[in-house]
ZAZADO-117842 format. One line per 5 residues: number of its first residue (from 0); their letters; for each residue z, x, y of C-alpha. Coordinates in steps of 0.2 Angstrom, whole numbers, plus 5000, padded with zeros to 4 digits. Last residue first. Layout:
REM ZAZADO-117842
NUM> A> Z X Y | ...
***
This chain:
REM ZAZADO-117842
382> QSCVQ> 5067 4908 4898 | 5050 4909 4909 | 5048 4928 4909 | 5054 4930 4890 | 5039 4918 4886
377> SYWNK> 5023 4925 4896 | 5028 4940 4893 | 5026 4940 4872 | 5012 4932 4874 | 5006 4945 4886
372> SHGCK> 5010 4957 4872 | 5004 4948 4858 | 4985 4948 4869 | 4987 4968 4875 | 4990 4972 4855
367> SNVCK> 4975 4967 4850 | 4964 4979 4862 | 4948 4975 4863 | 4949 4968 4880 | 4930 4961 4887
362> PCRML> 4936 4951 4898 | 4953 4961 4902 | 4968 4953 4897 | 4976 4939 4908 | 4995 4939 4908
357> FKPNV> 4997 4951 4923 | 4984 4941 4932 | 4998 4926 4931 | 5011 4937 4939 | 5027 4936 4933
352> RRDSK> 5045 4930 4938 | 5036 4916 4950 | 5048 4905 4960 | 5052 4918 4971 | 5066 4928 4980
347> LHEVV> 5069 4940 4969 | 5051 4944 4969 | 5052 4946 4987 | 5067 4957 4989 | 5060 4967 4976
342> IQSLA> 5044 4970 4984 | 5055 4974 5001 | 5064 4987 4993 | 5050 4996 4987 | 5042 4994 5004
337> QIFLP> 5058 4999 5013 | 5059 5015 5003 | 5040 5018 5007 | 5044 5016 5026 | 5058 5028 5025
332> HDNPA> 5047 5042 5016 | 5056 5048 4998 | 5040 5052 4989 | 5026 5043 4998 | 5015 5059 4992
327> AARRI> 5010 5070 5004 | 4993 5071 5013 | 4983 5087 5009 | 4975 5098 5021 | 4958 5106 5023
322> EEVGI> 4952 5118 5035 | 4935 5128 5035 | 4929 5125 5018 | 4920 5139 5013 | 4915 5133 4995
317> EEALE> 4925 5147 4985 | 4940 5149 4997 | 4942 5128 4997 | 4940 5129 4978 | 4954 5139 4976
312> ECYEI> 4967 5134 4987 | 4965 5113 4994 | 4956 5111 4976 | 4964 5120 4962 | 4981 5124 4970
307> DLEHL> 4985 5110 4982 | 4975 5097 4973 | 4975 5101 4953 | 4993 5108 4954 | 5005 5101 4966
302> TEIHE> 4997 5082 4968 | 4991 5081 4950 | 5007 5091 4944 | 5018 5079 4950 | 5024 5072 4970
297> NVFAI> 5026 5054 4969 | 5020 5039 4973 | 5003 5044 4967 | 4987 5032 4968 | 4981 5036 4984
292> PVLIF> 4981 5055 4982 | 4975 5057 5000 | 4966 5074 5004 | 4962 5079 5021 | 4946 5088 5024
287> NKKGQ> 4936 5098 5038 | 4921 5107 5034 | 4906 5094 5034 | 4891 5102 5035 | 4878 5094 5021
282> KVFGK> 4882 5106 5007 | 4899 5107 5012 | 4902 5087 5007 | 4894 5089 4990 | 4905 5102 4986
277> LADDT> 4920 5092 4992 | 4913 5077 4982 | 4911 5090 4966 | 4930 5096 4967 | 4936 5077 4968
272> SPELW> 4925 5069 4956 | 4912 5058 4960 | 4914 5047 4947 | 4922 5036 4935 | 4921 5045 4920
267> PLLGV> 4908 5047 4906 | 4914 5053 4890 | 4916 5073 4889 | 4934 5076 4888 | 4948 5073 4902
262> KSQWV> 4945 5069 4920 | 4960 5073 4932 | 4952 5067 4950 | 4942 5053 4957 | 4935 5051 4974
257> LCHPN> 4935 5037 4988 | 4927 5039 5005 | 4932 5042 5023 | 4924 5047 5042 | 4939 5044 5053
252> SYNLE> 4947 5034 5064 | 4943 5018 5055 | 4958 5009 5063 | 4970 5019 5054 | 4979 5004 5048
247> RMVLE> 4959 4997 5043 | 4958 5014 5036 | 4973 5010 5025 | 4968 4993 5021 | 4951 4999 5013
242> VSAGI> 4959 5013 5002 | 4970 5002 4995 | 4956 4986 4990 | 4948 5000 4983 | 4963 5007 4971
237> ESPYA> 4962 4989 4967 | 4944 4989 4962 | 4944 5004 4953 | 4959 4998 4942 | 4956 4982 4936
232> DGRNV> 4951 4985 4919 | 4935 4975 4913 | 4929 4981 4899 | 4917 4990 4910 | 4931 5000 4917
227> TKLPL> 4937 5006 4899 | 4920 5013 4894 | 4919 5020 4912 | 4932 5032 4907 | 4945 5032 4923
222> SHATF> 4948 5044 4935 | 4965 5046 4944 | 4965 5043 4961 | 4959 5053 4978 | 4956 5047 4994
217> MIVVD> 4947 5059 5004 | 4948 5058 5023 | 4934 5068 5032 | 4939 5076 5049 | 4927 5073 5060
212> NRKTP> 4940 5064 5074 | 4952 5079 5071 | 4940 5095 5075 | 4940 5096 5094 | 4959 5089 5095
207> VFKSL> 4964 5104 5084 | 4971 5099 5068 | 4989 5097 5063 | 4991 5080 5068 | 4977 5075 5056
202> EEKIR> 4990 5078 5043 | 5006 5068 5050 | 4992 5054 5052 | 4987 5055 5034 | 5007 5053 5028
197> DAFTK> 5009 5038 5041 | 4993 5029 5034 | 4999 5030 5018 | 5017 5024 5021 | 5010 5010 5031
192> ILLPH> 5000 5004 5017 | 5015 5004 5005 | 5023 4996 5020 | 5009 4980 5019 | 5010 4979 5001
187> SGWRD> 4991 4980 4995 | 4994 4991 4979 | 5008 4982 4973 | 5005 4978 4953 | 5016 4974 4940
182> IVSFK> 5033 4968 4946 | 5038 4958 4931 | 5055 4947 4926 | 5067 4946 4912 | 5084 4937 4915
177> IDSPF> 5096 4945 4904 | 5108 4934 4892 | 5093 4935 4878 | 5093 4952 4876 | 5081 4954 4861
172> KNKKY> 5086 4962 4846 | 5075 4976 4840 | 5058 4980 4831 | 5046 4969 4841 | 5059 4971 4855
167> HTFIS> 5051 4991 4859 | 5035 4987 4854 | 5033 4974 4869 | 5043 4987 4881 | 5031 5000 4875
162> NFSSG> 5016 4986 4880 | 5022 4987 4896 | 5020 5007 4898 | 5004 5004 4890 | 4997 4992 4902
157> STACS> 5004 4999 4918 | 4994 5016 4912 | 4978 5014 4902 | 4978 4995 4905 | 4978 5000 4925
152> YQPYQ> 4986 4990 4937 | 4987 4999 4957 | 5005 5002 4963 | 5009 5012 4949 | 5028 5012 4949
147> SFIVL> 5029 4997 4938 | 5044 4988 4940 | 5054 4977 4927 | 5065 4967 4935 | 5080 4964 4924
142> REPKD> 5092 4950 4931 | 5110 4944 4923 | 5115 4963 4921 | 5123 4968 4905 | 5127 4988 4906
137> KEIQE> 5125 4991 4888 | 5109 4979 4887 | 5101 4991 4901 | 5108 5007 4890 | 5097 5002 4879
132> LTNET> 5082 4998 4889 | 5084 5015 4895 | 5081 5022 4876 | 5065 5013 4874 | 5059 5018 4892
127> FPNVY> 5060 5038 4888 | 5071 5047 4898 | 5064 5059 4894 | 5045 5062 4891 | 5030 5051 4887
122> RFGVY> 5031 5034 4893 | 5046 5035 4906 | 5059 5023 4909 | 5070 5026 4926 | 5084 5014 4929
117> HKHPA> 5090 5006 4948 | 5105 4998 4951 | 5109 4982 4961 | 5126 4974 4966 | 5119 4964 4971
112> SEPSI> 5108 4948 4970 | 5118 4938 4985 | 5120 4954 4994 | 5101 4954 4997 | 5096 4967 5013
107> KDLEK> 5111 4980 5011 | 5112 4980 4992 | 5095 4982 4991 | 5095 4994 5004 | 5106 5005 4992
102> CMLEG> 5095 5002 4979 | 5081 5008 4986 | 5089 5024 4992 | 5095 5026 4972 | 5078 5022 4966
97> QTETW> 5068 5034 4978 | 5079 5048 4973 | 5079 5044 4954 | 5060 5044 4956 | 5059 5060 4965
92> KLIPS> 5070 5069 4954 | 5061 5062 4939 | 5042 5065 4945 | 5048 5086 4949 | 5038 5090 4934
87> GGGIE> 5040 5110 4928 | 5043 5127 4928 | 5040 5128 4950 | 5022 5124 4952 | 5015 5140 4946
82> QYKKQ> 5025 5136 4928 | 5019 5120 4926 | 5001 5126 4927 | 5005 5139 4915 | 5011 5125 4903
77> VEPTR> 4997 5116 4905 | 4987 5130 4899 | 4997 5135 4883 | 4999 5116 4879 | 4980 5114 4880
72> REAIW> 4973 5116 4862 | 4991 5108 4853 | 4989 5094 4862 | 4971 5092 4858 | 4974 5096 4841
67> PGIKS> 4987 5083 4839 | 4975 5071 4847 | 4959 5074 4835 | 4970 5070 4820 | 4976 5054 4824
62> QFPMQ> 4964 5049 4833 | 4950 5051 4821 | 4938 5042 4834 | 4945 5040 4852 | 4955 5028 4863
57> IMDRD> 4966 5035 4876 | 4982 5026 4885 | 4985 5010 4873 | 4980 5021 4858 | 4993 5033 4862
52> TMIRL> 4990 5047 4852 | 4984 5061 4867 | 4999 5054 4877 | 5012 5058 4865 | 5005 5074 4860
47> LYDHV> 5005 5080 4877 | 5022 5077 4882 | 5026 5084 4866 | 5018 5099 4869 | 5024 5099 4887
42> QDKNQ> 5045 5101 4883 | 5046 5117 4882 | 5038 5119 4898 | 5053 5112 4910 | 5055 5095 4917
37> PGGMN> 5041 5087 4908 | 5032 5074 4917 | 5034 5054 4916 | 5020 5041 4913 | 5031 5028 4926
32> LMLVA> 5041 5013 4925 | 5056 5009 4937 | 5068 4997 4929 | 5078 4987 4942 | 5094 4980 4936
27> TKVNQ> 5101 4965 4945 | 5121 4962 4943 | 5127 4976 4939 | 5147 4978 4937 | 5152 4991 4925
22> NLASS> 5143 5005 4936 | 5142 5022 4932 | 5127 5032 4938 | 5126 5046 4925 | 5120 5033 4910
17> VSFQR> 5101 5036 4915 | 5104 5056 4915 | 5097 5066 4927 | 5095 5084 4925 | 5090 5095 4942
12> NNTLF> 5078 5109 4939 | 5079 5116 4956 | 5070 5108 4969 | 5051 5105 4971 | 5042 5094 4986
7> KRSLS> 5044 5111 4999 | 5033 5123 4985 | 5019 5114 4984 | 5018 5112 5003 | 5019 5133 5003
2> RLM> 5006 5136 4991 | 4994 5124 5003 | 4987 5139 5011
***
């Protein structure tokens, strides 16, 4: 039923280059950080290998040996999934589109900081953040805004991307002529909330009126190991805050819940899982659902395959769901582009170049790199 939805968000495998948009007079650079995704199946193994050996993302015993083994073992399965959604991840395409539209809007509403130029920095696949930083330095902007594209902060995702910038400048000369600043989280921004609410309304309108008020809105986010949560990671509470604000925007029109997807491995993670929650609700007599990827700002394998194919098609048929729809990610929704633009403008106009919360470590942090990284950001964002 939703395979056509998946196809709608994919285009031909266009290749983008950070240096392709030539601009010799960049005043404000906006570096959009994200995990990234393989653009073709040949990139899958190295992508998984980088994830499984990144101790900022995952910590496990004997990681230098177990990580490569897991990557090797999972590569064929993950390659097959990418093949089923068109051959590769559309996350680069969407990020480029979002960045172009954001900067076009920024040039209009903030001429004093124009011209603006977006750059993409991925953690585990091209364009890598460290390579993008080199390109930014060549373009010589006056200001660099490091803009996390994870709306809700987690040490495993946002933290790893920010730590990679710190690691890069431990090995390379810092560009003291560029003013650095950080946008680390924005999951409660009003226009982001309105975007998600609008996406939900789009799907609710497709249910017949007699069913509409009984549709269960299931907000789904990438899960996290409980040992990470127990160290004090802010992610679950920030996800919960986003959910609450979206439901307030919807005037609490429907029953709703927060569930978690994409668990990897055998250790305990946040629950209930999205698939277990669907099974449980069907047993209780609920038969109509909307899945909302509340932590993702663009389509990628966890929306196009896990949600659309594994849950909305295969699982829904297996357990007897009557009707299930999936709210689109923000993608290029006009409200979302306004959100990105306003977040950057508000940041540029603020005297605060880094969020004090970002400079805190989790109360039970075990990663010494985080302490060094946060001290470094405190210094460079005050120069």
